[in-house]
C-alpha positions, -999 to 999 in steps of 0.1 A, spaced: 0 0 0 13 35 -8 21 57 22 -2 86 26 15 120 26 11 138 59 20 171 44 0 191 18 24 210 -4 19 243 -21 43 257 -47 45 295 -50 64 313 -78 81 346 -69 90 370 -97 104 398 -75 111 404 -38 99 375 -16 83 398 10 82 372 37 96 367 71 108 332 83 111 320 118 131 289 127 116 263 151 147 251 168 131 220 183 121 207 149 146 224 126 118 237 104 116 272 89 80 286 89 66 317 73 60 341 102 46 370 82 42 382 46 38 416 30 4 424 15 15 420 -21 36 389 -16 25 355 -29 36 342 5 4 356 21 -11 322 14 18 304 31 18 321 65 22 294 92 34 269 67 69 253 66 94 261 38 102 226 25 118 231 -9 137 258 -28 135 253 -66 125 216 -60 155 209 -37 144 198 -1 154 222 26 158 195 52 162 200 89 180 232 99 200 223 129 228 249 130 237 284 120 255 272 89 224 255 76 202 285 83 227 309 66 227 286 35 189 286 33 188 324 37 215 328 10 195 307 -15 164 329 -8 184 361 -13 199 350 -46 189 373 -74 176 346 -98 139 350 -105 115 334 -109 120 314 -77 98 285 -69 93 278 -32 73 249 -17 55 253 15 38 225 35 13 223 62 31 196 82 10 175 105 25 176 140 35 142 153 19 131 186 37 140 218 59 114 234 
């Protein structure tokens, strides 16, 4: 049987400035959209996790080096930029 995906993904294409603010959840290593400017496509992604940049998985962000690398990719001038955001289901507490 195929495994059911726990996350529902959303691809957004950015043609100009991203206009979003990310926050890092240190316990999970996940970057989430904390806020977005009015005219940003990221308005629809507030609260969601950034899971891919140009189709490449972001992975867990566990240290400053990883975080800086993600930010650098987002700040690169190449546009359009496709970002994937997911509404990740929180695992049950242990």
